[in-house]
N, C-alpha and C positions, 0 to 999 in steps of 0.2 A: 275551357278556357284557347284563347286565339296566341300564337305568337303573332310578331310583327309579321311575319312573309304574307298568313293566313288570313289575319283582321286585312291586307293590303289588296292578296286574292280576292278575298270575302266584296269589299266592299270598288272595287275601280283603281284607289289612290296607291301613289307611288310611296315608297317609305321614305321620303325627304316630309311630303306633304304628313304622314301621320305625322314625324319626331318635330314642327313644325305645328301642328292643332297641340300637340303635349306643354310647344315654348311660349305657348300661348294659355291655356290653359282651358284652352275647348274638351282635351281627353286627354285623361286620365291612364295608366299604365298596373294592373291587381301587385302585380308586385314582379320577380326576377323568375324562372327560373333552374335548375340546377345546373343547368349550357349558360345562366347570365342573360336570358334572350329576354325581354322585355314579355307579358302574358296580359293576355286581352280578355275581361268578363263577356261573358253575352251583356250585360247590361254594357260594356264600353261598345258592344256591337250596338247595338239600339241605340245611343248618342251617340253612334257617326255617323249611324242614318240622318238620322237630323239635322248631325251637320251636316251634310250636303246638300237635303233638301234645302233646307233657309241658304245654303252657299248658293243653289242654281238658280233660287229666285230673284240673287243681286242681293240678302240683308247681308250688312258688312261685320264683320269679322266680331269687331267691336259689340257690334247688336247678340248678335250668336252667343257671346259667349254671358253676356242680359238677360237671355232673355232660358239661357241652360241653367245660370245660376239662380236662382231663384225657382220658385214653385210658381210661377205664372197662369193667370190665367188666360182662359183662350182670349176675349176681350183685352187682360191686355197685353198679348204674344201679335195681336194688329194691330194695335197703334203702336204696337216697335216698327212692326211694318211697315205700317201701313205710313207713319214719320218718312222710313226710307226710302219711301216709294217715290215720294214728296216730296224730297233733297232731290232722290234724281231727278225728275223729271224736270223741278226749275235750274241744275245740274247743268241738263243738255237743250233746257231754255237759255243758260244763259252764254254757252258755249255756241250755239248759230247766232247771238246775236253779236260774237265779236266778228266772226267771219264774215 
């Protein structure tokens, strides 16, 4: 089990980021220690690695929640990510047209 401090060290994220991920339903602690610290399992740590991978790829948090909430097939995950990329490309195109 990891405390929030140990999970931050493992992931390179701040405590604030982990708490934010909890607040939006991306990450869940497994319980509390006797000292009332949040505890995270290896499964939570692996989930956090996936969250970071998707985030680094530019996938919006709402889509990450969707990807991780369901037992999506690889094809479904790729469809969600492709849709995100297409929306990002379209937004950049619109920004250039406005400039």
